[in-house]
C-alpha positions as MATLAB code, in Angstrom:
seq = 'XXXXXXXXXXXXXXXXXXXXXXXXXXXXXXXXXXXXXXXXXXXXXXXXXXXXXXXXXXXXXXXXXXXXXXXXXXXXXXXXXXXXXXXXXXXXXXXXXXXXXXXXXXXXXXXXXXXXXXXXXXXXXXXXXXXXXXXXXXXXXXXXXXXXXXXXXXXXXXXXXXXXXXXXXXXXXXXXXXXXXXXXXXXXXXXXXXXXXXXXXXXXXXXXXXXXXXXXXXXXXXXXXXXXXXXXXXXXXXXXXXXXXXXXXXXXXXXXXXXXXXXXXXXXXXXXXXXXXXXXXXXXXXXXXXXXXXXXXXXXXXXXXXXXXXXXXXXXXXXXXXXXXXXXXXXXXXXXXXXXXXXXXXXXXXXXXXXXXXXXXXXXXXXXXXXXXXXXXXXX';
ca = [
      -0.125  -22.535  -29.436;
      -2.990  -23.018  -31.936;
      -5.721  -22.651  -29.310;
      -4.005  -19.510  -27.994;
      -3.951  -17.967  -31.472;
      -7.575  -18.889  -32.152;
      -8.640  -17.285  -28.898;
      -6.589  -14.190  -29.733;
      -8.276  -13.857  -33.134;
     -11.687  -14.397  -31.548;
     -10.977  -11.677  -28.977;
      -9.801   -9.306  -31.710;
     -12.967   -9.927  -33.713;
     -15.145   -9.285  -30.658;
     -13.158   -6.184  -29.795;
     -13.297   -4.602  -33.242;
     -16.793   -5.594  -34.360;
     -19.111   -6.661  -31.557;
     -18.087   -4.659  -28.488;
     -18.222   -1.205  -30.162;
     -21.833   -1.891  -31.181;
     -22.684   -2.929  -27.616;
     -21.054    0.217  -26.268;
     -23.014    2.533  -28.566;
     -26.272    0.913  -27.501;
     -25.396    1.229  -23.817;
     -24.399    4.879  -24.355;
     -28.063    5.734  -24.868;
     -28.098    6.149  -21.092;
     -26.010    8.951  -19.497;
     -22.797    8.663  -17.506;
     -23.523    8.436  -13.794;
     -21.364   10.827  -11.779;
     -19.385    9.310   -8.933;
     -19.336    5.795  -10.402;
     -16.079    3.822  -10.542;
     -15.503    0.423  -12.167;
     -12.513   -1.748  -11.207;
     -11.849   -4.240  -14.026;
      -9.199   -6.820  -14.870;
      -8.791   -9.579  -17.480;
      -6.025  -11.567  -15.756;
      -7.618  -12.495  -12.409;
     -10.931  -13.803  -11.109;
     -10.716  -11.555   -8.039;
      -9.344   -8.103   -7.260;
      -5.595   -7.869   -8.091;
      -3.307   -6.673   -5.284;
      -2.390   -3.655   -7.432;
      -5.939   -2.331   -6.929;
      -6.407   -3.067   -3.231;
      -5.060    0.160   -1.744;
      -7.021    2.481   -4.036;
     -10.194    0.390   -3.710;
     -10.157    0.570    0.082;
      -9.239    4.271    0.058;
     -12.352    4.999   -2.030;
     -14.470    2.662    0.066;
     -13.465    4.418    3.304;
     -14.222    7.796    1.764;
     -17.713    6.681    0.739;
     -18.058    9.323   -1.979;
     -18.143    6.919   -4.934;
     -20.292    4.031   -6.082;
     -17.940    1.203   -6.990;
     -18.421   -1.909   -9.080;
     -15.894   -4.708   -9.638;
     -15.652   -7.010  -12.643;
     -12.809   -9.520  -12.846;
     -12.351  -12.501  -15.153;
      -9.225  -14.416  -16.189;
      -9.667  -14.331  -19.968;
      -7.000  -16.990  -20.588;
      -8.677  -19.582  -18.356;
     -12.357  -19.318  -19.159;
     -14.723  -20.454  -21.893;
     -15.389  -18.179  -24.841;
     -19.054  -17.919  -23.796;
     -18.132  -16.624  -20.333;
     -15.461  -14.394  -21.826;
     -17.943  -12.781  -24.213;
     -20.548  -12.370  -21.465;
     -17.939  -10.746  -19.225;
     -16.906   -8.352  -21.987;
     -20.515   -7.318  -22.661;
     -21.132   -6.723  -18.954;
     -18.035   -4.552  -18.817;
     -19.113   -2.516  -21.857;
     -22.405   -1.720  -20.138;
     -20.566   -0.523  -17.041;
     -18.003    1.289  -19.217;
     -20.718    3.289  -20.965;
     -22.295    4.500  -17.711;
     -19.263    5.038  -15.426;
     -17.284    8.168  -14.735;
     -14.044    6.299  -13.998;
     -12.649    2.931  -15.054;
      -9.649    1.596  -13.118;
      -7.423   -1.115  -14.631;
      -3.894   -2.349  -13.838;
      -2.810   -4.298  -16.934;
      -3.628   -4.701  -20.622;
      -7.419   -4.632  -20.865;
      -8.668   -4.857  -24.438;
     -12.389   -4.072  -23.900;
     -11.481   -0.581  -22.652;
      -9.670    0.037  -25.966;
     -12.342   -1.458  -28.206;
     -14.133    1.782  -29.100;
     -13.940    5.552  -28.925;
     -15.140    6.226  -25.385;
     -17.425    9.078  -24.442;
     -15.921   12.248  -22.975;
     -17.554   11.804  -19.581;
     -15.545    8.650  -18.806;
     -11.908    8.569  -17.681;
      -9.682    5.459  -17.788;
      -7.007    5.162  -15.080;
      -4.221    2.650  -15.702;
      -2.566    1.770  -12.358;
      -0.154   -0.631  -14.086;
       1.206   -3.385  -11.876;
       4.916   -2.597  -12.052;
       7.236    0.020  -10.574;
      10.305    1.599  -12.114;
      11.310    1.124  -15.736;
      13.435   -1.994  -16.151;
      12.666   -4.374  -19.029;
      11.038   -3.181  -22.231;
       7.316   -3.822  -22.478;
       4.197   -2.908  -24.409;
       4.941   -1.581  -27.886;
       8.669   -1.626  -27.093;
       8.680   -5.456  -26.856;
       7.681   -7.795  -29.696;
       6.591  -10.559  -27.283;
       4.105   -8.325  -25.478;
       1.933   -7.169  -28.380;
       2.069   -9.475  -31.423;
       2.251   -7.899  -34.856;
      -1.002   -9.666  -35.772;
      -2.938   -7.611  -33.227;
      -4.925   -4.784  -34.779;
      -5.785   -1.752  -32.719;
      -4.207    0.269  -29.927;
      -4.002   -1.673  -26.646;
      -3.812    1.477  -24.505;
      -6.293    3.572  -26.458;
      -8.571    5.715  -24.262;
      -6.118    5.774  -21.331;
      -6.350    9.157  -19.598;
      -3.905    8.521  -16.774;
      -1.047    6.075  -16.197;
       0.380    6.156  -12.679;
       4.141    5.586  -12.356;
       6.652    5.480   -9.526;
       8.796    8.539  -10.388;
       9.322   11.284  -12.986;
      12.204    9.247  -14.459;
       9.721    6.576  -15.598;
       7.381    8.862  -17.536;
       9.171    8.754  -20.882;
       9.562    4.958  -20.915;
       5.901    4.327  -20.080;
       4.651    6.892  -22.578;
       6.710    5.286  -25.333;
       5.787    1.705  -24.410;
       2.084    2.581  -24.362;
       2.147    5.023  -27.298;
       0.600    7.744  -25.170;
       1.388   11.456  -24.734;
       3.727   12.076  -21.821;
       1.118   14.338  -20.196;
      -1.062   11.220  -19.722;
       1.639    9.602  -17.563;
       1.928   11.023  -14.049;
       4.407   10.215  -11.246;
       1.685    9.875   -8.601;
       3.406    6.820   -7.146;
       2.227    3.227   -7.518;
      -0.527    2.738   -4.968;
       0.233   -0.936   -4.275;
       3.390    0.252   -2.456;
       1.398    2.358    0.023;
       0.843   -0.787    2.108;
       4.577   -1.107    2.717;
       4.435    1.925    5.013;
       1.838    0.310    7.290;
       3.112   -1.551   10.355;
      -0.249   -3.340   10.563;
       0.100   -4.584    6.992;
       3.636   -5.815    7.670;
       2.580   -7.584   10.880;
      -0.388   -9.288    9.219;
       1.792  -10.546    6.357;
       4.377  -11.921    8.765;
       1.686  -13.642   10.827;
       0.047  -15.113    7.721;
       3.369  -16.392    6.426;
       4.411  -18.140    9.635;
       0.925  -19.600   10.041;
       1.373  -21.172    6.603;
       5.031  -22.137    7.205;
       5.515  -22.867   10.937;
       8.733  -24.722   10.092;
      10.217  -21.405    8.897;
      10.178  -19.812   12.365;
      13.743  -18.946   13.318;
      15.069  -19.582    9.812;
      16.365  -17.217    7.171;
      14.138  -16.926    4.106;
      15.407  -16.890    0.519;
      12.816  -16.280   -2.216;
      13.331  -17.068   -5.899;
      11.119  -14.737   -7.962;
      11.836  -15.040  -11.701;
      10.021  -13.166  -14.415;
       8.688  -14.936  -17.499;
      10.282  -15.328  -20.911;
       8.314  -15.216  -24.157;
       4.719  -14.011  -24.367;
       2.332  -13.679  -21.451;
       0.129  -16.612  -22.471;
       2.989  -19.117  -22.556;
       5.389  -17.652  -20.033;
       8.367  -19.751  -18.958;
      11.339  -19.083  -16.717;
      14.861  -20.369  -16.371;
      15.090  -23.371  -14.052;
      16.734  -23.266  -10.644;
      17.258  -26.414   -8.544;
      15.718  -25.221   -5.285;
      16.124  -28.564   -3.516;
      19.865  -28.463   -4.142;
      20.069  -24.792   -3.196;
      18.294  -25.316    0.133;
      20.440  -28.359    0.878;
      23.664  -26.399    0.271;
      22.479  -23.455    2.364;
      21.779  -25.708    5.353;
      19.064  -26.080    7.973;
      19.034  -22.410    8.942;
      17.539  -21.484    5.575;
      14.167  -22.001    3.909;
      13.965  -21.513    0.137;
      10.703  -20.624   -1.605;
       9.657  -19.777   -5.157;
       7.185  -17.039   -6.080;
       6.206  -17.202   -9.748;
       5.015  -14.430  -12.038;
       1.224  -14.739  -12.599;
       1.819  -15.465  -16.303;
       3.954  -18.521  -15.536;
       2.679  -22.060  -15.155;
       2.792  -23.574  -11.672;
       4.785  -26.563  -12.920;
       7.762  -24.381  -13.748;
       9.232  -24.795  -10.269;
       9.428  -27.534   -7.653;
       6.009  -27.771   -6.031;
       7.514  -28.288   -2.555;
       9.008  -24.788   -2.726;
       6.224  -22.983   -4.588;
       4.548  -20.366   -2.389;
       0.912  -19.439   -3.174;
       1.144  -16.011   -1.551;
       1.600  -12.876   -3.696;
       5.276  -11.997   -3.910;
       4.860   -8.608   -2.226;
       3.326  -10.400    0.796;
       6.663  -12.172    1.259;
       8.773   -9.003    1.366;
       8.403   -8.500    5.162;
       9.863  -11.968    5.890;
      12.408  -12.233    3.060;
      16.088  -12.059    3.983;
      17.395  -12.526    0.447;
      15.408  -12.091   -2.751;
      16.786  -13.837   -5.841;
      15.339  -12.191   -8.934;
      16.344  -11.729  -12.552;
      14.544   -9.140  -14.699;
      11.390   -8.567  -12.680;
      10.276   -5.041  -11.823;
       9.410   -6.228   -8.308;
      13.026   -5.458   -7.384;
      12.102   -1.754   -7.216;
       9.450   -2.228   -4.523;
      11.507   -4.857   -2.707;
      14.358   -2.363   -2.280;
      12.050   -0.248   -0.101;
      12.481   -2.955    2.566;
      16.271   -2.543    2.721;
      16.970   -6.278    2.413;
      19.576   -8.206    0.441;
      18.964   -8.597   -3.294;
      20.643  -11.016   -5.694;
      20.134  -10.746   -9.456;
      20.656  -14.156  -11.047;
      20.897  -13.709  -14.824;
      22.615  -16.589  -16.650;
      20.836  -15.632  -19.888;
      21.509  -11.894  -19.686;
      22.978  -11.556  -23.193;
      20.083  -13.440  -24.792;
      17.452  -11.566  -22.777;
      19.057   -8.206  -23.560;
      18.996   -8.979  -27.278;
      15.416  -10.289  -27.363;
      13.706   -7.837  -25.001;
      16.182   -5.249  -23.739;
      16.136   -2.733  -20.896;
      15.419    0.929  -20.228;
      18.446    1.180  -17.943;
      21.936   -0.295  -17.575;
      21.227   -3.670  -15.965;
      24.749   -3.898  -14.572;
      24.282   -0.698  -12.560;
      21.335   -2.008  -10.532;
      22.481   -1.940   -6.877;
      22.399   -5.663   -6.135;
      24.681   -8.702   -6.016;
      24.940   -9.918   -9.613;
      25.367  -13.664  -10.224;
      25.533  -15.494  -13.553;
      26.324  -19.070  -12.453;
      23.973  -21.261  -10.405;
      26.840  -22.870   -8.495;
      27.796  -19.455   -7.086;
      24.388  -18.769   -5.536;
      24.798  -20.581   -2.155;
      27.963  -18.659   -1.288;
      26.543  -15.309   -2.453;
      23.359  -15.866   -0.426;
      25.218  -16.696    2.786;
      27.552  -13.720    2.267;
      24.696  -11.318    1.576;
      23.991  -10.665    5.237;
      20.798   -9.222    6.751;
      20.879   -6.245    4.424;
      23.056   -4.201    2.058;
      26.382   -2.845    3.337;
      26.963    0.895    3.603;
      28.313    1.297    0.069;
      25.417   -0.691   -1.405;
      22.945    1.253    0.728;
      24.179    4.559   -0.676;
      23.845    3.219   -4.215;
      20.324    2.081   -3.417;
      19.331    5.446   -2.031;
      20.338    7.112   -5.294;
      18.600    4.376   -7.313;
      15.360    4.641   -5.318;
      15.406    8.438   -5.484;
      15.536    8.177   -9.267;
      13.016    5.390   -9.854;
      10.779    5.286   -6.744;
      10.663    8.867   -5.437;
       6.856    9.113   -5.669;
       6.217    5.860   -3.785;
       5.966    7.539   -0.391;
       2.860    5.862    1.011;
       0.429    8.490   -0.312;
      -0.145    7.420   -3.918;
      -3.696    6.136   -3.338;
      -4.645    9.426   -1.655;
      -3.527   11.362   -4.724;
      -5.456    9.129   -7.131;
      -8.512    9.140   -4.849;
      -8.409   12.952   -4.854;
      -8.392   12.923   -8.657;
     -11.436   10.639   -8.770;
     -13.384   12.576   -6.148;
     -12.321   16.116   -7.065;
     -11.563   15.822  -10.767;
      -7.891   16.792  -10.585;
      -4.635   15.645   -9.049;
      -3.610   17.374   -5.820;
      -0.358   19.343   -5.604;
       2.543   17.451   -4.004;
];
């Protein structure tokens, strides 16, 4: 906890004092039209939330793209500072900056008018409170505006605009229901086939079995995320030989949180094409998973506590899924879930998806690419 706080204070000092000076020096050179920077502070390589837009721009060939990724929580302060300075140089000269999570260097100064910041955000829908609506997300000790300089936030439907604008303290006109471009891949048969092939190459013993995936979100703050425990060995044993049970953890959670024998290294969305039953709790991935028309179980033994500490933007009980509060009930609910939702559940899901995912139609990246290349969003 102490080292985390020290690093936070060091980052705040760099953000408020050092980086603005660097930016002003780098601004002596003009913005270069057609330049796009993809940046992230939570990964050492391109996050999946950026893939679809990155490749759409690459195929078009109209932009010059640069990528800069560094996991700030798992690097030395020297490398962190060097990475921040490199970003500020790119920031000062680029026409567009694309991010998909909190990214403090982009908010460290008043940016020049010729640069636009696009926040793809990594989550669909509007489920649990986040950003400035959640005390665990942005500590009171942090000085500054995390989402300052954001020109566009892309969300999955018009119903999500108000929640995102409030959580990020941005005007609603800066939040647009373009769709979340990471979901574009779900409409590609080639993408689905490649993910299935990759999964069964990694897990040949899963061929012919039903797949249950446990995908919990984290509790607490992002740097020390923990989840509720679920005995996956016992669950798989009770389900029987026809089932394989895997765990897919939130990136902010430590790998030791779940049984290593069940922990899957693949991104959770890569498992959607092979998943028969997803067991989630308060994760926004349920919105994108519902696009696959598979069975969903919401396991929430700490619902009252979670509701009090973080809270939701919607009525959790009305989410169209099988709701379970006791671990001992999970095996029966999983086996009863079937290959997909029944007709009544399917109708509920259609209404739910129309409200929260209506813009995720496979064309989100095209809309955002049009904005970058033409300077405005296309009509749709």
